[in-house]
Each structure stands twice: as structure tokens, then as C-alpha cells.
C-alpha positions in Angstrom: -13.3 5.6 25.4 -15.2 5.1 22.2 -15.6 7.5 19.4 -19.0 6.9 17.7 -18.4 9.7 15.2 -15.1 8.1 13.9 -16.5 6.3 10.8 -18.1 9.5 9.6 -14.9 11.5 10.1 -12.9 8.8 8.3 -15.2 8.9 5.3 -15.1 12.7 5.2 -11.3 12.9 5.5 -10.9 10.2 2.9 -13.1 12.1 0.4 -11.5 15.5 1.2 -8.0 14.1 0.5 -8.9 11.4 -2.0 -10.8 13.5 -4.6 -8.1 16.1 -5.1 -5.6 13.3 -5.4 -7.8 11.6 -8.0 -7.7 14.8 -10.1 -3.9 15.0 -9.7 -3.4 11.3 -10.6 -5.7 11.7 -13.7 -3.7 14.7 -14.9 -0.4 13.1 -14.3 -0.9 9.4 -15.2 -4.1 9.6 -17.3 -7.8 9.5 -16.9 -8.0 5.7 -16.3 -5.5 5.9 -13.4 -7.4 8.7 -11.7 -10.7 6.8 -12.3 -9.1 3.6 -10.8 -8.0 5.6 -7.7 -11.5 7.1 -7.3 -13.2 3.7 -7.8 -10.9 2.0 -5.3 -11.7 4.7 -2.7 -15.4 4.4 -3.4 -15.4 0.6 -3.1 -13.4 0.7 0.1 -15.7 3.4 1.7 -18.8 1.4 0.8 -17.2 -1.7 2.2 -16.3 0.1 5.4 -19.8 1.5 5.7 -21.4 -1.9 5.4 -18.9 -3.4 7.9 -19.6 -0.6 10.4 -23.4 -1.2 10.1 -22.9 -4.9 10.4 -20.7 -4.6 13.6 -23.2 -2.1 15.1 -26.1 -4.6 14.5 -24.3 -7.7 15.7 -22.3 -6.3 18.7 -25.1 -4.9 20.8 -26.5 -5.5 24.3 -30.0 -5.1 23.0 -32.1 -7.1 20.6 -30.4 -8.0 17.3 -32.5 -7.3 14.2 -31.9 -10.5 12.3 -33.5 -9.3 9.1 -31.3 -6.2 9.0 -28.2 -8.3 9.6 -29.1 -10.7 6.8 -29.8 -7.8 4.4 -26.5 -6.2 5.2 -24.7 -9.6 4.7 -26.5 -10.3 1.5 -25.6 -6.9 0.0 -22.0 -6.7 1.4 -20.6 -10.1 0.4 -22.2 -11.1 -2.9 -23.1 -7.8 -4.4 -20.2 -5.6 -3.2 -17.6 -8.2 -3.8 -19.0 -8.9 -7.3 -18.6 -5.2 -8.1 -15.0 -5.4 -6.8 -14.4 -8.4 -9.0 -15.8 -6.6 -12.1 -13.6 -3.5 -11.4 -10.6 -5.8 -11.4 -11.7 -8.0 -14.3 -12.7 -5.3 -16.8 -9.1 -4.6 -17.8 -9.5 -0.9 -18.4 -8.7 0.4 -14.9 -5.1 -0.2 -13.7 -5.1 -2.7 -10.9 -2.4 -0.7 -9.1 -4.7 2.3 -9.1 -7.6 0.3 -7.8 -5.5 -1.2 -5.0 -3.9 2.2 -4.1 -7.4 3.8 -3.9 -8.7 0.8 -1.9 -5.9 1.3 0.7 -6.3 5.1 1.0 -9.1 5.0 3.7 -6.8 2.7 5.8 -4.0 5.2 5.4 -6.4 7.9 6.6 -7.4 5.8 9.6 -3.7 5.3 10.5 -2.9 9.0 10.2 -6.0 9.9 12.3 -4.8 7.4 15.0 -1.3 8.7 15.0 -2.6 12.2 15.2 -4.7 11.4 18.2 -1.7 9.7 19.8 0.8 12.4 19.2 -1.6 15.2 20.2 -2.6 13.2 23.2 -6.3 13.7 22.6 -7.3 10.6 24.6 -5.2 11.4 27.7 -7.7 12.6 30.2 -5.4 12.5 33.3 -2.6 14.7 31.9 -2.7 18.5 31.6 -3.9 19.9 28.3 -1.7 21.6 25.7 -3.5 24.9 26.5 -2.4 24.6 30.1 1.1 23.7 29.1 1.6 26.7 26.8 -0.1 29.1 29.3 2.3 28.0 32.0 5.2 28.6 29.6 4.1 32.1 28.7 3.1 31.0 25.3 -0.3 32.8 25.3 -1.3 35.2 22.5 -0.6 38.8 23.2 1.9 38.3 26.0 5.2 40.1 26.1 
């Protein structure tokens, strides 16, 4: 089973959790640390966005749009990676903050995967949680 909406949900969950954490980090460790966290998240999300589009264009059963693939590759590798290099090279933003922000979307991906596993959202052959709690008398309003 494939989840075509997963990249959008990952971006949304990363931003919903990452922006408040950037504020907390900025208040606790300073403005540059919070900015580094936010910049790392932003760079990682843009990188994941380009990677998702590249995979969708290359791995297809239909016709592959060569010009679109070349455009994505020319933006992703030289431009995006040059921006990443400049973020690391400027010296103002802490490298640890950049790296922590960069890894945050991957943490979100891992937590989403663990959540789907433990909640058994992909098990279609088993009974649902609603059926289990109804059979145990766990429904709302029951005495």
C-alpha cells in the first residue's frame, strides 16, 4: 500500500513541531541557535521536496519528462547544495543547530512510521481498534 499524501503530511508535521521548537531554542540558547535550527529544517524540507519530485518523475510507467528531470537535478544539486554549503561556511549559525534542524524531518518520518506500526494503520486483515473496544464494552456511554 502506498501513501501518496505522505510527503505533504511530513512537511506539515515538521513545520507544526519545528517552528515552536525554533522559538524555544532561540529563547533558551540564543537567536542564532534558533535561526540555525529553522534554517536546517527549511533546507532539509526543500531537499526532500526536490527529491520527491525527482523520484516521481523518474520512477514512472509513463513517459518521463526529460526537461523537467534535468531542471530538478540542476536546481537540487548545484543550487541547493551551494546554499547548504554557505549556511555551514558563514560561521554565524552554529553547525550543531543546522545539523539538528536538518535531521528533524527524518525524526518526524520515523515517528510517523512508528505511529502507523503501533496503531496498526496498515493492517487490513485484522480487526480494527473500534471493533476491539466495542467487543470489550469500551464504548462511550455504556454502563
